[in-house]
C-alpha positions as CSV (number, residue, x, y, z in Angstrom):
1,M,0.0,0.0,0.0
2,S,1.4,3.4,-0.9
3,G,0.4,6.9,-1.5
4,T,1.7,10.2,-2.8
5,A,1.2,13.1,-0.4
6,S,1.6,16.8,-0.4
7,G,4.6,18.4,1.1
8,Q,2.4,20.1,3.6
9,D,0.5,17.0,4.9
10,I,0.3,16.0,8.5
11,V,2.2,12.7,8.8
12,V,1.3,10.2,11.5
13,G,3.3,7.1,12.3
14,V,1.1,4.0,12.7
15,D,2.5,1.3,15.0
16,P,0.8,-2.1,14.2
17,R,1.9,-3.4,17.7
18,A,0.3,-0.6,19.7
19,D,-2.9,1.4,20.0
20,W,-2.6,3.9,17.2
21,H,-6.0,5.5,17.8
22,P,-4.9,8.5,20.0
23,A,-2.1,9.6,17.6
24,V,-4.2,9.0,14.4
25,G,-7.2,10.8,15.9
26,W,-5.1,13.8,17.0
27,A,-3.4,13.9,13.6
28,A,-6.7,13.7,11.7
29,D,-8.2,16.5,13.8
30,E,-5.0,18.6,13.2
31,A,-5.3,18.1,9.5
32,R,-8.9,19.1,9.4
33,L,-8.2,22.3,11.5
34,H,-5.5,23.4,9.0
35,G,-7.2,22.2,5.9
36,L,-4.4,19.8,5.1
37,G,-4.1,16.2,4.1
38,L,-3.3,13.3,6.4
39,R,-0.6,10.8,5.5
40,L,-0.5,7.5,7.5
41,V,2.8,5.7,7.5
42,V,4.1,2.3,8.7
43,A,7.8,1.5,8.3
44,V,8.7,-2.1,8.0
45,P,12.4,-3.0,8.7
46,P,14.0,-4.7,5.6
47,L,14.8,-8.4,5.4
48,H,18.6,-8.5,5.9
49,E,19.1,-12.3,6.0
50,P,16.6,-14.0,3.8
51,R,18.4,-17.4,4.2
52,R,18.3,-17.5,7.9
53,P,15.4,-19.7,9.1
54,G,12.4,-17.8,10.4
55,D,13.5,-14.4,9.1
56,A,11.4,-14.4,5.9
57,P,8.2,-15.6,7.6
58,R,8.6,-12.9,10.3
59,H,9.1,-10.3,7.7
60,R,6.0,-11.3,5.8
61,E,4.1,-11.2,9.1
62,A,5.3,-7.7,9.7
63,E,4.3,-6.6,6.2
64,D,0.9,-8.1,6.6
65,A,0.4,-6.4,10.0
66,A,1.5,-3.1,8.4
67,V,-1.1,-3.5,5.6
68,Q,-3.9,-4.3,8.0
69,A,-3.0,-1.5,10.4
70,L,-2.9,1.1,7.6
71,A,-6.2,0.0,6.2
72,A,-7.9,0.1,9.7
73,A,-6.3,3.4,10.6
74,T,-7.2,5.0,7.3
75,A,-10.8,3.9,7.6
76,W,-11.0,5.1,11.2
77,A,-9.5,8.5,10.3
78,R,-12.0,9.0,7.5
79,E,-14.9,8.1,9.7
80,R,-13.6,10.5,12.4
81,Q,-13.1,13.3,9.9
82,P,-15.4,12.7,6.8
83,G,-14.0,14.3,3.6
84,L,-10.4,14.4,4.9
85,R,-7.9,13.7,2.2
86,T,-5.9,10.7,3.3
87,T,-3.0,8.7,1.9
88,A,-1.4,5.6,3.3
89,S,2.2,4.5,2.8
90,R,4.0,1.2,3.7
91,L,7.7,2.1,3.6
92,E,10.7,-0.1,3.9
93,G,13.3,0.8,6.6
94,L,13.8,1.2,10.3
95,P,10.9,3.3,11.7
96,A,13.0,6.0,13.4
97,P,15.1,7.1,10.4
98,V,12.2,6.7,8.0
99,L,9.9,9.0,10.0
100,A,12.8,11.4,10.7
101,G,13.4,11.7,6.9
102,L,9.7,12.5,6.4
103,T,10.0,15.6,8.6
104,R,11.8,17.3,5.7
105,E,8.5,17.4,3.7
106,A,5.7,17.3,6.3
107,R,3.9,20.2,8.0
108,M,4.0,18.2,11.2
109,V,4.8,14.6,12.2
110,V,2.6,12.9,14.9
111,L,3.8,10.0,17.0
112,G,2.2,7.8,19.6
113,S,4.0,7.2,22.9
114,R,4.6,3.8,24.5
115,H,5.7,5.5,27.7
116,L,9.0,3.7,27.6
117,G,11.4,4.3,30.5
118,R,14.6,6.3,29.8
119,L,16.7,3.1,29.5
120,E,14.1,1.2,27.5
121,E,13.8,4.0,24.9
122,F,17.5,3.7,24.0
123,L,17.5,-0.1,23.9
124,S,14.1,-0.6,22.2
125,A,14.2,-1.0,18.4
126,G,10.6,0.3,18.4
127,S,11.4,3.6,20.1
128,L,10.6,6.5,17.9
129,V,9.9,9.5,20.0
130,V,13.5,10.5,21.0
131,P,15.4,10.0,17.8
132,V,12.6,11.4,15.5
133,T,12.1,14.5,17.8
134,A,15.9,15.1,18.0
135,Q,16.4,15.1,14.2
136,A,13.1,16.6,13.0
137,H,13.0,19.5,10.5
138,C,9.3,20.2,11.3
139,P,7.2,20.2,14.5
140,V,6.7,16.8,16.1
141,A,3.6,16.1,18.2
142,V,3.9,13.2,20.7
143,V,0.4,12.0,21.8
144,G,0.1,9.7,24.8
145,G,-2.5,7.1,25.4
146,T,-5.3,9.4,26.4
147,G,-4.6,12.2,24.0
148,G,-4.9,14.7,26.8
149,S,-7.7,15.6,29.3
150,A,-8.3,19.2,28.4
151,E,-10.3,21.6,30.6
152,Q,-13.1,23.7,29.4
153,P,-12.6,26.3,28.1
154,P,-9.6,24.7,26.4
155,Y,-6.1,26.3,26.4
156,L,-2.7,25.7,25.0
157,V,0.6,26.2,26.9
158,V,3.9,27.4,25.3
159,G,7.2,27.5,27.1
160,V,9.1,30.8,26.5
161,D,12.8,31.4,27.2
162,G,13.9,33.9,24.6
163,S,15.8,31.4,22.4
164,E,15.3,31.0,18.7
165,P,13.6,27.7,19.1
166,S,11.4,29.2,21.7
167,K,10.4,32.0,19.3
168,A,9.5,29.4,16.7
169,A,7.4,27.6,19.3
170,L,5.6,30.8,20.2
171,A,4.7,31.4,16.6
172,L,3.3,27.9,16.2
173,A,1.4,28.1,19.6
174,F,-0.4,31.3,18.5
175,E,-1.2,29.7,15.1
176,E,-2.6,26.6,16.9
177,A,-4.6,28.6,19.4
178,G,-6.0,30.7,16.6
179,V,-7.3,27.7,14.5
180,R,-8.6,25.9,17.6
181,G,-10.3,29.0,19.0
182,C,-8.7,28.4,22.4
183,A,-6.7,30.5,24.9
184,L,-2.9,30.5,25.1
185,R,-0.9,30.5,28.2
186,A,2.8,31.6,27.8
187,V,5.0,30.4,30.6
188,A,8.6,31.4,31.3
189,V,10.4,29.5,34.1
190,W,12.9,31.2,36.3
191,Q,15.3,29.2,38.5
192,P,16.5,31.3,41.4
193,P,20.3,31.1,42.0
194,V,21.5,29.0,44.9
195,F,23.6,32.0,46.1
196,S,22.8,35.7,45.7
197,L,25.6,38.2,46.0
198,R,23.2,41.0,46.9
199,R,20.3,40.8,49.3
200,G,17.0,41.6,47.8
201,D,18.4,41.2,44.3
202,T,15.4,39.8,42.3
203,P,15.6,39.5,38.5
204,L,12.1,38.2,38.5
205,E,10.7,41.5,37.4
206,D,13.2,41.6,34.5
207,E,12.0,38.1,33.5
208,R,8.4,39.3,33.5
209,R,9.2,42.4,31.4
210,L,11.1,40.3,28.9
211,L,8.2,37.8,28.6
212,A,5.7,40.6,28.1
213,E,7.9,42.1,25.3
214,T,8.4,38.7,23.7
215,V,4.7,37.9,23.3
216,A,3.5,41.5,22.6
217,G,4.0,41.4,18.8
218,W,2.3,38.0,18.4
219,A,-0.6,39.1,20.7
220,E,-1.3,42.0,18.3
221,K,-1.2,39.7,15.3
222,Y,-3.5,37.2,16.9
223,S,-5.8,39.6,18.6
224,D,-8.6,37.1,18.8
225,V,-6.5,34.7,21.0
226,R,-6.9,35.2,24.7
227,L,-3.4,35.4,26.1
228,D,-2.2,34.9,29.7
229,H,1.5,35.1,30.4
230,E,3.4,34.5,33.6
231,V,6.8,33.7,35.0
232,V,7.0,30.8,37.5
233,T,9.9,29.6,39.6
234,G,11.3,26.1,39.9
235,S,12.4,23.3,37.6
236,P,11.5,24.0,34.0
237,V,10.3,20.4,33.4
238,E,8.1,20.3,36.5
239,A,6.8,23.8,36.1
240,L,5.8,23.4,32.5
241,A,4.3,20.0,33.1
242,E,2.2,21.4,35.9
243,A,1.1,24.4,33.8
244,A,0.0,22.0,31.1
245,E,-1.8,19.5,33.3
246,H,-5.2,20.1,31.6
247,A,-4.0,21.7,28.4
248,V,-4.9,20.8,24.9
249,A,-1.1,20.6,24.2
250,L,2.2,21.9,25.4
251,V,4.4,23.6,22.8
252,V,8.2,23.9,23.4
253,G,11.2,24.8,21.3
254,R,13.9,22.3,20.6
255,R,17.6,23.3,20.7
256,G,20.2,21.8,18.5
257,R,20.3,18.8,16.2
258,G,20.8,15.4,17.8
259,G,22.3,12.3,16.3
260,Y,20.3,9.1,15.7
261,T,20.3,8.2,19.4
262,G,18.8,11.6,20.3
263,M,21.3,12.1,23.2
264,R,21.4,15.8,22.3
265,L,17.7,16.3,22.5
266,G,18.0,18.6,25.5
267,S,17.1,17.8,29.1
268,V,14.0,20.0,29.3
269,V,12.4,18.6,26.1
270,H,13.5,15.1,27.0
271,G,12.0,15.4,30.5
272,L,8.7,16.8,29.2
273,L,8.3,14.0,26.8
274,H,8.2,11.7,29.8
275,R,6.5,14.0,32.3
276,A,3.9,16.1,30.5
277,P,0.3,14.9,30.9
278,C,-0.9,16.2,27.5
279,P,0.4,16.0,23.9
280,V,3.8,17.7,23.5
281,I,4.7,19.6,20.3
282,T,8.4,20.2,19.9
283,V,9.4,22.9,17.4
284,P,12.9,23.3,15.8
285,A,14.3,26.8,15.2
286,V,13.2,28.3,11.9
287,A,16.7,28.0,10.5
288,E,16.6,24.2,11.0
289,R,13.3,23.6,9.2
């Protein structure tokens, strides 16, 4: 099964061995909101040793499972979003590099999460989240088992720290809030120094002023988006995860380009992929896209 998709499609990885419904549903909704197509993808590792007993049958089983999962996921996505343009692709290759490669042509890549532990994610051949997120050229959304438990009225959270990836995340967050018709909460995290040379020296006001200046231009452009912004103190991972406890999604910038193992993903993003209770959208800097 294969399909030719637009360079601005939403791409979703379908895992035949796991529950693909949360990721596919989130991706289908995202495609409808933006008026884009949805491309469903399963990557099947190649058959390296056809002469070794058992390898060929296992490979055929994997291909059959891919075909069945793609057919079921495509039918389910079309039922969820009638009229949605969908394509389905069974590609040969290891899932992580295949999906990372698709980030060069997609508007966004959506992945499910198996909630692997930190050790498991590096040892598991099926782990996608860290390596794909670390190498992505476009935003990557990681959707957990529940797809989020958003409060009403719904809101998005974006982490802001003044970096280039953070600015790209802020731009995407305003766009997402605009198409969803929901509020946006911009959060900067300040970690107080262990030692202070001057008593009463509080840079917190400087952080608040910087945050207000950073969001001002976007707030004017997206005047229909209700914006709240605040500086909180503590660990960035814990503070952002707490702020997004009932959010539609958490949007954060991603620094640097990691290798295949994703070891350079960044401690905050890495931590949020494990800790955040809602879908996490990571955004590379504009220059990386």
